[in-house]
Structures are given as C-alpha cells and as structure tokens.
C-alpha positions in Angstrom: 1.3 -29.8 46.5 -1.6 -29.2 49.7 1.0 -28.8 51.9 0.5 -25.3 49.9 -2.2 -22.5 51.1 -5.7 -23.4 48.8 -5.0 -20.0 47.5 -1.5 -20.2 46.3 -2.1 -23.4 44.4 -1.9 -22.7 40.5 -5.0 -23.4 38.5 -3.5 -26.7 37.0 -2.6 -27.7 40.7 -6.1 -26.6 41.9 -7.6 -28.6 39.1 -5.9 -31.8 39.3 -6.9 -31.8 43.3 -10.5 -31.0 42.7 -10.5 -33.9 40.0 -9.2 -36.2 42.5 -11.5 -35.1 45.7 -8.5 -33.7 48.2 -10.1 -30.1 47.9 -13.9 -28.5 47.0 -14.4 -25.8 44.8 -16.1 -24.0 47.5 -13.0 -24.4 49.9 -10.9 -23.2 47.1 -12.7 -20.2 46.5 -13.1 -19.3 49.9 -9.6 -19.4 50.4 -9.1 -17.1 47.1 -12.3 -14.6 49.1 -10.4 -14.3 52.1 -7.0 -13.7 50.8 -8.8 -10.4 48.5 -10.3 -9.5 51.9 -7.0 -9.3 53.4 -5.0 -7.2 50.6 -8.0 -5.4 48.1 -8.0 -2.2 50.3 -3.9 -2.1 49.4 -3.7 -3.8 45.9 -7.1 -3.0 44.3 -7.6 -5.2 41.9 -10.9 -5.8 41.5 -13.7 -3.6 39.9 -16.5 -6.3 40.9 -17.0 -9.0 42.9 -19.3 -11.1 44.8 -18.4 -13.3 47.2 -22.0 -15.1 47.7 -22.3 -15.4 43.9 -19.3 -16.8 43.3 -19.3 -19.4 46.3 -23.1 -20.7 44.6 -21.2 -20.9 41.5 -18.2 -23.1 43.4 -21.1 -25.0 45.2 -22.8 -25.9 42.2 -19.7 -27.1 40.7 -18.8 -30.0 43.5 -22.4 -31.0 43.3 -22.0 -31.8 39.8 -19.7 -34.0 37.2 -17.1 -32.8 35.7 -17.6 -30.1 32.9 -14.0 -29.4 31.3 -10.3 -28.4 32.3 -11.6 -25.6 34.6 -13.9 -27.7 37.0 -14.5 -25.5 39.7 -11.3 -23.6 39.3 -11.6 -19.5 40.1 -11.0 -17.2 37.0 -10.9 -13.7 37.1 -12.0 -11.1 34.2 -10.7 -8.4 32.8 -13.8 -5.0 33.2 -13.1 -4.9 29.2 -15.1 -8.2 28.4 -19.1 -8.8 28.6 -20.1 -10.8 31.4 -24.2 -11.0 31.3 -24.4 -11.4 35.7 -22.0 -8.8 36.3 -21.4 -5.3 35.2 -19.1 -4.5 32.3 -18.1 -1.0 33.4 -14.8 -1.1 29.9 -13.0 1.1 32.7 -15.3 4.1 31.8 -17.7 6.1 33.9 -20.2 6.1 30.5 -20.8 2.2 31.6 -21.0 2.5 35.3 -23.5 -0.2 36.2 -23.9 -1.5 32.6 -25.5 -4.6 32.2 -24.5 -6.8 29.0 -27.3 -9.2 27.6 -24.7 -12.3 26.8 -21.9 -13.1 27.8 -18.5 -12.6 25.9 -17.8 -16.0 23.7 -14.8 -16.6 26.4 -16.5 -15.8 29.2 -19.8 -18.7 28.1 -16.5 -20.8 26.8 -15.1 -20.9 30.6 -18.4 -21.5 32.2 -19.0 -24.4 30.0 -15.0 -25.8 31.3 -16.8 -25.9 34.5 -14.8 -22.4 36.4 -16.0 -20.2 38.8 -15.6 -16.8 37.5 -14.9 -14.7 40.5 -15.6 -11.4 39.4 -14.5 -9.0 37.3 -10.4 -7.3 38.0 -9.7 -3.5 36.7 -8.7 -2.4 33.5 -7.8 1.2 32.4 -10.3 3.0 30.1 -11.1 0.8 27.3 -8.0 -0.5 27.7 -5.7 2.4 26.6 -3.4 4.3 28.8 -5.7 5.8 31.4 -5.3 4.1 34.5 -7.7 2.1 37.4 -6.9 1.8 41.4 -4.8 -1.0 41.2 -1.2 -0.9 42.3 1.5 -3.4 42.2 1.0 -5.9 44.9 5.1 -6.5 45.2 5.3 -2.7 46.1 2.1 -0.8 45.8 3.7 2.6 45.6 4.3 1.4 41.9 2.0 1.0 38.9 1.2 -3.0 37.9 1.5 -2.1 34.2 -2.0 -1.8 31.8 -4.2 -2.1 30.4 -4.6 -5.7 32.3 -3.8 -4.1 35.6 -6.3 -5.9 37.6 -5.6 -9.2 36.6 -2.1 -9.3 36.6 -2.4 -8.0 40.0 -4.6 -10.6 41.5 -2.6 -13.4 40.2 0.4 -12.2 41.3 -0.9 -11.8 45.2 -2.6 -15.0 45.0 -6.1 -13.4 44.9 -7.2 -15.8 42.0 -4.7 -19.0 40.2 -5.9 -17.6 36.7 -7.4 -14.7 34.8 -8.1 -13.0 31.1 -6.2 -10.1 30.2 -5.7 -8.7 26.4 -3.4 -6.9 24.3 -3.5 -4.2 21.6 -0.1 -3.0 22.2 1.3 -5.0 25.6 -1.4 -4.9 27.8 -0.6 -8.9 28.7 3.2 -9.2 28.5 4.3 -6.0 30.5 1.9 -6.6 33.5 3.0 -9.7 33.6 6.5 -8.7 33.5 6.0 -6.0 36.1 3.7 -7.9 38.8 6.1 -11.1 38.4 3.8 -13.7 37.0 3.0 -15.6 33.3 1.3 -14.1 31.1 0.3 -15.3 27.6 -0.5 -13.7 24.9 -2.0 -16.3 21.4 -1.3 -16.3 18.5 -3.8 -13.3 17.0 -7.4 -14.3 16.7 -7.1 -17.6 18.2 -9.0 -17.1 21.2 -12.5 -15.3 20.0 -12.7 -11.6 21.2 -16.6 -11.5 20.6 -17.9 -9.8 23.3 -14.4 -8.0 24.3 -14.8 -3.7 23.8 -12.8 -3.6 20.5 -9.7 -1.1 20.1 -8.2 -2.2 17.1 -9.3 -5.3 14.9 -5.8 -5.5 13.5 -4.0 -5.8 17.4 -6.7 -7.2 19.8 -5.7 -10.8 21.4 -7.5 -12.4 24.1 -5.0 -14.1 26.6 -3.9 -14.6 30.1 -2.3 -14.6 33.2 -1.2 -17.4 35.8 1.3 -18.3 37.8 2.3 -21.6 35.8 2.7 -22.2 32.2 1.2 -25.2 33.0 -1.8 -23.2 33.6 -2.2 -21.8 30.1 -2.7 -24.6 28.1 -5.7 -25.9 30.8 -6.8 -21.8 29.4 -6.2 -22.9 26.0 -7.9 -26.2 26.2 -11.3 -24.3 27.4 -11.4 -21.3 24.9 -10.1 -24.3 21.9 -10.5 -27.4 22.5 -7.8 -30.1 22.5 -5.4 -31.4 25.3 -4.2 -30.0 28.5 -1.2 -32.0 27.9 1.7 -29.7 26.1 3.4 -31.7 23.0 6.4 -33.1 24.0 9.8 -31.7 23.1 11.7 -33.6 20.4 15.0 -32.1 21.6 16.3 -29.1 23.7 15.0 -25.8 22.0 17.2 -23.8 19.5 16.3 -20.4 20.9 17.7 -16.4 19.3 18.4 -14.3 21.8 17.3 -11.2 19.8 17.7 -7.9 22.0 15.2 -6.0 19.0 15.9 -2.6 18.0 14.5 -1.2 21.1 17.7 -2.3 22.6 18.8 1.2 23.6 15.6 2.1 25.9 16.2 -1.4 28.5 17.5 -0.5 31.8 19.9 -2.7 33.2 17.6 -5.0 34.7 16.1 -5.6 31.4 19.7 -6.1 30.2 20.7 -8.2 32.7 17.5 -10.3 33.1 18.0 -11.3 29.7 21.6 -12.0 29.1 21.3 -14.2 32.6 18.2 -16.1 30.7 20.8 -16.7 27.6 23.3 -18.0 29.4 21.3 -19.9 32.2 19.5 -21.6 29.1 22.1 -22.3 27.0 23.7 -24.2 30.1 20.9 -26.0 30.3 21.7 -27.3 26.8 19.6 -25.0 24.6 21.4 -23.5 21.5 21.4 -19.8 22.1 22.5 -17.7 19.1 22.4 -13.5 18.8 20.1 -12.7 16.0 19.6 -9.6 15.0 16.5 -8.7 13.1 16.0 -7.4 8.9 16.2 -3.5 9.1 12.9 -3.4 8.3 11.7 -4.5 11.8 12.7 -1.2 13.0 9.8 0.6 11.4 7.4 -1.9 13.0 6.4 0.5 16.4 5.5 3.0 14.6 3.3 1.3 11.9 1.8 -0.5 15.5 1.3 2.7 16.6 -0.4 3.9 13.6 -2.8 1.7 13.2 -3.7 1.4 16.9 -4.4 5.2 16.7 -6.2 5.0 13.4 -8.4 2.0 14.5 -8.7 3.1 18.2 -10.6 6.4 17.0 -12.8 4.4 15.0 -13.7 2.1 18.0 -14.6 4.4 19.6 -16.5 6.5 17.1 -19.3 6.4 19.8 -17.7 7.4 22.9 -16.0 10.2 21.1 -19.0 11.5 19.1 -21.6 10.9 22.3 -19.9 11.2 25.4 -16.9 13.1 24.7 -17.2 15.4 28.0 -16.8 11.6 29.9 -13.7 10.7 28.1 -10.3 11.5 30.2 -7.9 14.0 28.8 -5.4 11.4 28.5 -7.2 9.3 26.0 -8.5 12.1 24.5 -4.7 13.2 23.8 -3.9 9.5 22.5 -6.6 9.4 19.8 -6.2 12.6 18.4 -3.7 12.5 16.0 -6.1 10.2 14.0 -7.7 13.1 12.6 -3.7 13.5 10.7 -3.7 9.7 9.9 -4.5 9.6 5.9 -5.9 6.3 4.7 -2.7 5.6 2.5 -0.2 5.6 5.8 -2.4 2.9 7.5 -2.6 1.0 4.3 1.3 1.2 4.3 1.6 0.3 7.8 -0.6 -3.3 7.5 1.6 -3.8 4.5 5.0 -3.5 6.3 3.1 -5.8 8.9 2.7 -8.2 6.5 6.0 -8.4 4.8 7.8 -8.5 8.1 5.2 -12.0 9.1 7.1 -13.1 6.0 10.5 -12.2 6.6 9.7 -14.0 10.3 8.7 -17.1 8.9 12.2 -17.8 7.4 13.9 -16.4 11.1 11.4 -19.5 12.4 13.2 -22.4 10.0 16.6 -22.5 12.1 15.1 -21.1 15.5 12.3 -23.1 17.8 11.4 -19.7 18.9 13.3 -15.8 20.2 13.9 -14.5 23.7 13.5 -10.8 23.8 12.9 -8.2 26.5 9.5 -8.1 28.0 9.6 -4.5 29.1 12.2 -1.6 29.8 12.6 -2.7 33.1 10.7 -2.9 36.5 7.5 -1.4 36.9 7.7 2.2 37.3 6.9 4.6 40.8 3.7 6.2 41.0 0.4 5.1 39.5 -0.7 7.9 37.4 1.1 6.0 34.1 1.2 2.2 33.4 5.0 1.6 32.0 5.9 1.8 28.3 4.6 -0.7 25.9 7.4 -0.4 23.3 9.0 -4.1 23.9 5.8 -5.4 23.2 4.4 -3.2 20.3 6.3 -5.2 17.3 5.6 -8.5 18.6 1.0 -7.8 18.7 1.4 -6.4 15.3 3.2 -9.4 14.0 0.6 -11.4 15.5 3.2 -13.8 17.1 2.2 -16.0 20.3 4.4 -14.6 23.4 4.6 -16.1 26.6 6.0 -13.5 29.7 8.6 -15.9 31.9 9.0 -14.3 35.3 12.8 -15.3 37.5 14.3 -12.1 37.7 14.7 -8.7 39.8 15.8 -5.4 38.9 17.6 -3.1 41.9 14.2 -1.9 43.8 13.2 -5.6 44.1 10.7 -5.6 41.5 10.2 -8.3 39.0 11.6 -8.0 35.7 10.6 -10.9 33.0 11.6 -12.4 30.1 10.0 -13.2 26.6 9.7 -15.4 24.5 8.4 -15.4 20.9 7.1 -18.7 19.0 6.0 -18.6 15.5 2.3 -18.1 14.1 0.4 -20.8 15.1 2.3 -22.7 17.1 1.1 -21.8 20.5 0.9 -25.2 21.8 5.1 -26.1 21.1 5.9 -22.4 22.2 4.2 -23.3 25.6 5.9 -26.5 25.5 9.1 -24.5 25.4 8.4 -22.1 28.1 7.6 -25.1 30.3 11.6 -26.2 29.5 12.5 -22.6 30.1 10.8 -21.5 33.3 12.1 -24.6 35.0 15.4 -23.7 34.5 15.0 -20.1 35.1 13.1 -20.3 38.4 
C-alpha cells in the first residue's frame, strides 16, 4: 500500500495507515497540498483552500486519540455546503465571501469523525448548469461534468481521496463517470441535507466521490453510523442489464461500456439478465424536470426577486418555465414517481441490482456546459441508491463509467455488490 505516493492513497488505505501509525495525517495532507499546488492552475477544482488551516487540523488529529472512521483523512467539501470556518459561495457572486454562522450537518459529522476539511470544491451556480472554472483532469479541454465539478475533478486528479457532492438531476453520477472515479448517490434522505443550499426538496441528495467503493463505506459510517465493513454477499449478484428508455441517446462509448460490463460480470459468475422497464418509466425524465424547475424556482425565490441582476442568463432561462407549470402538473409528476417506486420494488424481488448507463458518453469538449444528466434524472426521482463504477474509455481516451442501482434503503448491500463488481471490471 505504501509503495504509492501518499496523495494516491484511497481514503480507506489512508485511514488504515494513520490508525496503524505508518503515516501521519500531516504527511498525507502535505502530499495532497503539494499535488494541488502542482495541478490546480490547470484543473481549477478548488473554490477555497487554506493550506495552513488544513495542516493545523492534521497536526491536531495526529496529537489526539482516534475520533472516528475518517480520523486524519482529508476531504473536499462542495461549495454548496455550509462551513463555519471557510467561505460558502454556492457558485454565485451574490454570496462572494459569505461566512455561514454554523456548519452543515454533514460537515459537523465529518469533523466529529476525525476528517480534515481540506477546502471547498467548485460548484456550478446553485447546483444548476452554469459552469464554474473546473476542467476535466484527463483532458482540460473537456468538462468535468456538474454540478459537483470540483469534487469529481479533485478526487480524479488525486488532490484529495474523498469529497462531498450533491445530486438533484445527475450531479454526482455524471461527473464521476466523466472523471473516472467512483460516485455514490445514497437513497434520498439518508445523508442529511441540513445546511446545504436547497434546489429541490424532492430531489436534492448528498453523496460522495472516491477512488474505491470501500471509501464510501467510511463516509456512510461517518454520516449515518454503523460499521465501516460492508456486509458479505450471500451469493453472486443477480443483475438486471437495463438499457433504460433513454438508450437511443447513448453514444457508442456508453453502449460498448454497458454491454462489455454485462459480459464481464456474467463471466465472473453474476446472473445477468436483460431487463425492460414498464412503459410508465418512459415519462419519469419529464416528471423529474417538472419537479426540479417547479421547486427550483421556489427555492431560489430570494435570489430571483432580490438579486436577479446577479444571476446568470442560463439560470434565468432554466427557471423561467416554472411560471407555466401548474401545481396540478407538479402534483401529477410526484404521483407518477410514487407509482413507479412501487413498481420498482417488484422488479427488485428478482434482481439484486440494475446495471444501467451513467452518462451519454465521454465528457463533451468545452467548458461552457457540463453535459447531459439524461441517464440520471429518472433514478434521482425514484430516490434509489446509485453508484458509478469507472473502468472504460471512449474514442478520445476519456473515462466512461457504468451505473449500478439498488433497492431503496439497501445502500450497504448495494455498496457490497459494487465492490464485487468493481474488482471484476478493473
């Protein structure tokens, strides 16, 4: 393990080495800061970091008993999440230099678990589609995805082993696929969103980015409690290979990644069967968009009415359709989602997890857009836990991931399945 440079350690490897006394938190944080110094000008993953503050936290961890599963491990915090000791700008000039009075619940829990808050990672404007400065570390002429752009890029570029992100449409799973890391969107509501700038109460979900699935078990232990050890699988998984109603929008890279993953996992002993979703699921993407726009305009009511001139034209255009959405349309979208969640329960009686696309393909060229969340909208609305697994590349040599979906509330089991899958896709 320690043949690696320290900044390349996964969170689980780093936590184990710190606990064993093989390395110090200060040495690990120093290595991460050196990586940031070397790469940040090109990648632009960070909105704010203070090297001395981070090192002071690390030294304090080295001189105190182990506090929790992430003791001494550095973590990046998406700049949509309140931090009392660092600015929180939500990707908007309206909040430049804003200092919240207290930490978000997730940040407070991470501190209590012994984590070192390395800094704030770049977010798009209010977690919508207006990009920040971040580039894809695999090719800086391409987007890293959004809205959790800085977190995905920082983990992918080995600036930090673990980072928080949020997802309302596809803001964890898509950038994880584009940047070639593991992304995890929990079951909706499992990680507290208290102290996170809201966009949609129905959809907003806190999750994380890492370079191994085991790292995400540590994150779960810090944020919801429980063991850092994932449950053992009683058998090889039964997987539904689900191309989804959005399959016509998949590029050749995504099609090849999904089909290859299905063959590899079947060869490794998984039971892989083609699965077609009921016809009602075809309408979930539109329903998700309806809910996001309806709730987003209301969550941003203060900014829209008081600071409209400081909002991007792109954001104004995205939220403008809210005026034409009747409450009955919004309620119908919620009802469709509830019905499809019930139908999904029946599907999971015969499948342990679903193997689906993560994104339409490789990260698009250019930094003026963040890519299409089409393959994520449905699952975010259904509230299911989801994991992106890297392992494939497209025609331009950029990462392409696959997504694995689990039943509601069965996150630990989904992560255990994802570990089994990841080792066989690498």
